N, C-alpha and C positions, 0 to 999 in steps of 0.2 A: 503493500499499500504505499502511496506516495506521502510526502509530508504536507501537512495541512498549512495553506498559504496565511500570511499574516492579515489580520483584520485591517482593512484599508480606511483611511480617513479622507475627508471631504477634499483635502489639499491634493489627493492623487488624481483629481478629475479636473476636466477642463470645462465641462459644460453641465448643467443640471436641468432637468426635465421634470415637472409634476406628474404623478401617477396616482389616479384615484383607485382605491380598492373598491371592489363590488361585493353585494352581498353573497354571491355565489362563489366568490374566491375562498371563503372560509369552509373548512373541511370540518368534520366530526370532532376534531379535537379543539376547535374553536380559534384557529389560525389560518392564514393563507397557506393553501397547499402548495407543496414545492412545484408542481407543474405550472402554476400561474407565474412563478418568477421568469419562466422564459418567455411568456407573453409580455411581461412587462419589459424586458430586454428589447424584444422585437417592437414594441410600441414606442418606445424611448428613441431607438435608432431610426426606424422608418419613418417617424413622426418628424424627426429633425430633417431627414432628407426630404421629405415632402415639402416642408416649411422652406426649407432654403431654395426649394426649386430643382432640386438635384434627382428627383424622382417622380415620376408621374405613373401611379401604379397601373394605368390601362395602355399608356402609349410610348413609355420609354423603351427605346431600341435595346438599351442595356439594364439589366437589372442584376440585383445581388441575390445570390440564393446561399441560405445558410449550410455550410457543411461540416461545421463541428460547434459544439457548444460545452458548456460546463458551468456548475454552480456550486458555491459553499455556502453554507447557512450558519450564521451566528448566533440570531436573535430572532425571536417569533415577532412577526406583524399580523394584524387582524383588521378585517372591516370593522368599523368605518375609518381607520386611519388614513391620512394621506401621505404619500410617499413621495420621495424624491429620487429621482434616477440619476446618478452620475455618469458619465460619459467620457472615455478618453480612447485614442486609437494607440494600440501597443505596438502594432506592426502594419506597415503599408508595403505590400508587394506590387508586382507588375499588375495582376489582376485580382489580388486578395487583400481584404483588410481584416485585421484582428480588432475587435473592439474589448475592451474592459468596461464592465458596467457595475455600478455599485448601487444597491438599493437601501436607501436611508429612510427612517422614520423623519417626518417632517422636522427639520432643525437640528437633527442628531448630528454629532460629530463623527462617529464612527458606521460603517456599513453593517446594516442587519443581514444583508446576503452580498455576496458578490461572486461575478462570473465573467465568462466571455463567450463570444460568438465569433465566428469567421464567416464573412461574405467572400464568395467568389463571383465576381462580376461576370456574366454571360451575356451573350447575343440573345434576345428574347426568342427569336425564331428558330436558332440552330441550338440553343442551350450549350453552346461551346464557349469556353473562357475567351476573353477579350481584355485588352487593356482597359484600366479604369479610366474613364473619361476625364479629360483634363481639368475640366471645372471641379468635378467631384474630387479629384486628387488634391486640388488647392484647398477645397474645405477641409478634407480629411487630415491633411498636413497641418492645418490650424487647431486640430483636436489632438495632436501627437505630443 
């Protein structure tokens, strides 16, 4: 088994986005079920990409597909808490980007959970890897 990563603080992240928990996120134990954290990761990153004009989910010729994910949990969160997702770019390759995401209780200094996912940019029609578009690369570099 690999060594548990250190719990990240807010200073490890470049950008923060609000995440609203939902009633359905809680499980029988009274906290957000682990599977929903991956949805929070997707929501935070793709919401940012859309707002920056870097992704049109219907028409963009280049899209990012998730090829790897992981998450470590440190502290429970539950509905109706408001969360904040910290985002930074850990690695930027030719066609791929590795995001690190921290899920924070609103105003908390340390992440309740943190993880990563890797987007590989592909041609929408062929689903084959392509270079990250220049404008997207510029925006991602700002999050590195």
